[in-house]
N, C-alpha and C positions, 0 to 999 in steps of 0.2 A: 501596700494598696490602700486606696482612697476611701473612706467611707461615704455613704450616701449624703452625708452634710457637707463634706469638703470638697463634693464634684464641681468643677468649674460651669460657670453659666453656660459657656459655648458647648459643654457637652451636652446638657439637657436641650439646649436649640437644635443640635445635631439630629439628637434622639428623636425630636418633635418632629424635624422635618422630614426625616427619614419613614417614621410612622405615617405621617401624611401621605407620603407617596407611596408607600404600601398600601394602605386604604385606597388609595385613587387607582392602584392598579386592578386592585381585587374588583371594585366596580367596573372598571373597563372590561375586564375579562367577564364579568358576570353579565354585561350588557350584550357583549358579541356572542354569547351564548345563545341569545334567544334567536338569533339570525345567522347560525353558522355559516350559511352561504356566501354571506358578504364579507369581502375582504377588509382586513385592517389597513386604515390609511395614516391613523393619527397613533402613534407610541410614545412611551415614555422615553426618558434619555437611559444611555446605555449605561447601567450602572452594574459592574460583576457581580458586586456583594448583593445587590437587591434582586438580580437575576436569579441568582443560588437559591433564594428562599422560594423560587416558583419552578422549581424542576422536580419531575415526576421521578421516582427510584424504580418503578414499575413499568415494564413494558407491555402495552395493551396486547391481547390476542387477537384482536378484531377491530374492525372501524367502530362497531355498535359500541363495545367496550370504551374505544378512545374517545368517543362524544361526548361521554358521562364526565371527562377529566379536564377541566380548563386547560391544564398546560400543555395536552395534546392537541386540543383544539385549536390552540392558538400557532403549534407547530405547523399545524397542517395548512392554516390559514398563510403563514408565512411563507410555505411552499407554493401555495397558489398566487399569491401577490408576486412572486418572483417569476413565474409564468406570464403574468400580466405585464410585468414590466418589460421582457425579453420577447413578447410578442410570440409567445410559442404557437398558439392556435388559434382557430376562429370557430364560433359555434354556427354550426351550418346544417342544412338537412341532407342526410344520406342519400347520395346518388343510387340509382338502380345500378345493380349489378356488383356492388362492394358490401363487405361484412366489416363492422366495426370490431375493433380489437378491444378486448375487455382491459379495464383498469384495475388496481388495487393498490392500496397503502401498504407500507411498509415502516415500522416502528422501530427507531433504535434509541438506548440511552447511551449517549458518547461519555465516555470516562476518560479521566486522565492516568499519569503514570503511577497515582496511588489509588488508582481504581473508586477516586469520588466522581459521581456523576455530575456534569457539568453543563449539558446540554441535551435537551428532547429534540430529537431530529426525525420529521415525517417525512417520507419520499413517496412521490405518487410514481408507480412503475408501470410499465405495460406488460400485459401478458404475452411476451413475445413468442413463446411456444405455439401461438395461434398465427403466427406470420407464414406466409406461403412465399416459397423464395421464387422469385422471377416476377411477383406481381406486388408484393411489400417490400421486397428487398433484392437487391442482387450483390454488389460487393461489399464484403462485412470485415475484411483484414484490418488491423490496425496494430502498429508495433509495440511492443510492451519493453522496457529496459530489463537486462538482466540483472539479477542481484550482483553479479561480479563487477559490472558496470557501475553499479554504486559504491561498491569497496574501493574500486580502482579510482574512481572519482575521489573520495576521501582520503585515498593515501596520497594521491597526487595534491592535495590541498595541504596536508603536513607538510610536503617536500617544499613546495613555494612560498607556505606561510600564509595562507589566506583562510579568512571564515567562511564556512559555509552557511548559508541563510536559505529559508523554506517559505515558499508561497503556495497557497491553496485557493484555487478556483471556486467560487460559489457557484454550485448547480453547473459545473461544466459542461455537462451533455447539452443543455439547454442552448449552447451556443451553436451548435452543430447543425448545419442546414440539410434537412430531408429533401431529397431529389426526387423520390416516389411520391404517389398519392396515397396517404396514409390516413385512416379514420379511427378516432379511437371513441370509447364510450364515456360519458362525464363521470367525475371522480366520485365515487361511493360516499354518501353522506352529505355531497355538496353540490346536489343536482338542481339546476335552475328550474324553480317551479313553474314558471311562467313558458317553458321551453323543454318541457321534460322527455319529447321524444327526438330532439335532435343531438347530434354527436359533434366531437372537435374533429376539424380537419388540421393536421401536424404541419407546420412550417419549420420547427425546429423540432430536434431529437429529443426523446426521453429516455430515462433509464428504462432498460428492459427490452429496448429495440436492438434487433440483431444489427444494424448499421450504425448505432448510435456511436460507440467508440471510434470508430472510422470517420464519422462526419465531424467528431470533436478534434480528432488529430488533425484532419485537413484544414479546420478553421485555426488551429493553434499554429501549425507550422506555416500557413500562409503569411500569417501575420509575423511571426518571426523572422521568415526569409523576406519579406518586404522591408524589415527595419534593419537590415544590413548584417542578418546571423547568416552562417553557414552551416549547413546539415553534415554530421558526422559521414565519413565514405564507408563506413560498415556498420556503425549503430545508428539509426534513424530517428533514435529518441534523444541524441545529443545534438547541440546546438551550440556552435563558438563563434566568438565576434573577437577580432583582433584590431587594435589601435594604438599607435606609438608604443609599440614595444611590450604592450599589456594584453591579457586574454581574459576573457568572460566565458565561463563555460556554463551551460544550463542541462540539466538532465532530467528529463521527464518521464514519470510514470503516471499516464491515464490523466488525473486531475491534480496529481501532486508534483510539484517542480521545486527542485533544488538547486542553487546556482551559487557562483562565487568566484571573486576575481582578485588579481593582483592589484587591481586599483579601485578604491572603495566607491569611486565617482562612477565606475561603471555599474555598479550593482543597483545604485539610486537611480541611474538612468533607465536600467533594464526593470526595475519596479515601475517607472513612469510608463514606460513602454506598455506594459502587461495591463495596467490601471485604465490606460487609454481606451482600451476594448473590452476588458473583463471586469467584473466586480471579483476582488480579490481579499484575500483575508492575509495580513501579512503577520505571518506565524514568527518572526524574528528568527534568531540563530537556530539551526537545526539541532533537535532533540530527540526526535521521535518520527522514524520514515520505515515504511513497511515491517513492523514489527521489530525494527533494531531501534534501540536506544542509543542515541549518540551523544557522549558526553566531551564536550570540546575544551581542551585545557590550554594553559599557556605552552606546556612542552609536548602537546600531540592531541590525539584523539583515541577514547577508548569506547568500543564497540561491544554490546552486551544484549541480553534478551531477558534480562530478571523479570519484566513483567510477564512475559510470555512463559516462562518457567513458572510462574505464580499462579497464572491461569489454568494451565494445565493441571498442577497439583492439585487446585481447587475443584476443577471439574471432575476428576477421579478420584476425589476423596483420600488424598495421601500427605496431605498436610502434615499428619503428626505420624506418620511413617518412619522407620528409620533410615539410615543413610548408607551408600556404598562409594567405596573409595574407586572403583572402576564401572565403567557401564556394562560390561558382560565378560564372562570369563572367555580366555581363548578356545577352551576344550569346552563350548556350550552344551553340546550334544542334542542341538535342535533338529528335528526332523519331521517330515509332514506328518498330521496327525488325522487320517481320514475318517477314524472311527470315533474321534473325540467330540466334545459337546461344543457347539457354537455360543460365542457370547453375544452381547446384546448387539443386533445388527444397526440399532439407532446410533450408537457411539462409534461403531468401526464398521465402515464402509465394506472393507473385503471379508467381514467375519472371520478373524481368525479363530482359532480354537482355546479353549480354557487352559491348555498345557503351555501353549506360547505365551500367554498372560504373564507367566512367570518372567520370562526374559524382558516383557514390556515394563513391568512393575519394578524390576532391576533398573533399569535406565531411569525412570523416575526418580528412585529413590539417589541413583546417581546425582541428579539435577538438583535434587532437594539440597544435597550436600555442598553443592557447587552452583549457586543460583547468578553469581555475578561472574562467572567463568566468560570470558569474551575474549576480543582481539585489542594489541596495542599497537598504535600507530605513531611512533614516536617523530618528532620534528628535526631530532639531530641525528638520525640516519642517513646512510646514503641511498641513492635511487637505482642502483644496479639492478639488471632484470635477472633472474634465474629460475630454473625449474627443476622439479625432482620428479621421477617415475619408478614404480615398483611394482610386483606381481607376487604374487602367491602361486606357487604351481601345484594346479589339480586341488584346489584347494575344498571345493563343495565335494563333500563324501556321497552323493547323489547322483550327479552327471559327472562329476569330475573335471567340471570347467575350472578355469583359474579366474581370481579377480585382479582387475586393474587398478592402481592407484596411483594418484600425482597432486602436484601442489606447485603453485607459482608464487614467487617471492618479489618485492619490489624492495631492495634492501633488505629488513628483516620484517617487512609488513607481508603478511599473508594474505593475499586478494582472491587466492581461487584455490579450489582443491577437487578432486574428482574421487569417486570409488564405484565401480561397475563390475559387475561379473560380465567375462567375455561369452560372446556369441557362439564360440565354436571351442572345441576341445583341442587344448594345445598337445602336443606329443613330446614336448622338450621344455625345459626351462628357458630356454632361449627364445624359443619362440613364444611364450607367455609372456616374457620380458620384452621381445620385440612389439608386441601388440599393445602392450602398456605404452611405450616409448612414442609409437605411432599415433595413439589416442592422446598422447600429452603434446604432442608437436602441433595437432589442430588447435588446441588451446594455446598454445604460444603466438603461432600466427594473428589468432584473434585479437589478443593483448597487445601485441606488435601494431596492428593497424589501429587499435585505438587510441595508443600512446602516440602515433603519428599525428593523429588529429589534435591531440594536446600540444604539438610540436616537437616531441619528442620520437628520435629515431633509433631504435633498437635493432641494428641488422644481425648481430652475431648473439646470440642468447645462449647459455651454456645450458646443456640438459644433462643432469646426474642421474647414471645408471649403475648398477651395481652387479652388472654382469658382464664378463667379460667378452662372452660369445658375441651377446649382443652389441656392444662397443663395436668390435670387430666388424660387423656387417654393416651398423650406422655410419662410420668415420668415412668420411670422403676424402679419397686421397688425392 
């Protein structure tokens, strides 16, 4: 390590330059704090190491508290500047017969995989529970990708050998066009002092509106379809583009987008297509998506939820607990405890009893001992499609109903699984196994159609059952 006397001149020059930038930014934030309703138009260069020094570690409880912190003031101003850029609304007088919908600020500290706060995000949301159906909104349905579709996408990526990338649309809902006439109140803390009685008429959707997800999906799908993409036959969140024997796959989950192609050039073209209409954050290779941590390696992809496990253990103060080798004993002895004491309803929505918390804590201790337990999708494996189903006969000692179980593999890659209590009481093991097999067939048909969109045709998928009577019934002669 160099002493102070031996540090090079360039080190001190860079240190002085950084200090000047820091001081300049402090003055900028202080100046904006005097007139917080005005938007920031000139900002310093985007220096990650500099931004990290100006990130608040605490989430404010309300807007009054946020307005005392320069970091959150700047986050709110960033949100409103995006509104101005995308022409989200217009300040108007409220017409007769209309009631404005309230707005509120939501504050969130964004963290990375190591639980380090990297960004302060302020989101202005509409209090959508005040909306009236038929007046403020009509259709609200928007398709959302299933988690099995994400695993199927990653399994296919290992089979054909391409990298999976991620794009994040900045303020995605603000691109959705609102067809209804909707008025909202001015954002708290940022009211126009010269037009205090006016309201905003929405042209684009805001977070919290019932129709916001649908409006965003319509905007995105129209843009992709107009640029040569085809929509999946069964999965409306899957978009495919084929050219010259290559394929580009795009999977959408609201405003998070993952994509990959057998041709890197098609990936770069897709980025340009998206950036031509939307403001994007290029996240690079996929590493974190929908709570899944994705490790892309030369020989395959590893999926795990280490961060989620650590968050759960911290939330329930079980970081220092002992570990168990199994989630729960086979003969656990759990039963309804109607006379037991309820646990904290804030932490648990269904209000389980204290006696049931023994089983919950055991599962947490199992997770503590295996935090990196996950799925491994190898590139060297085959891609044949096979499925398994099973059932326990009259496994529930209360209503004597059976439980169906099933799992589906692509090669050795586990992409989907199910476990659900049957809705009727089976009178034989054959009936219980047959119900489980029927449930597994529906999942097989869905995966077959999904793979058909990928260009793979699996018409004969083996289903493995361990009950001879059930096999005799299901086999077509």
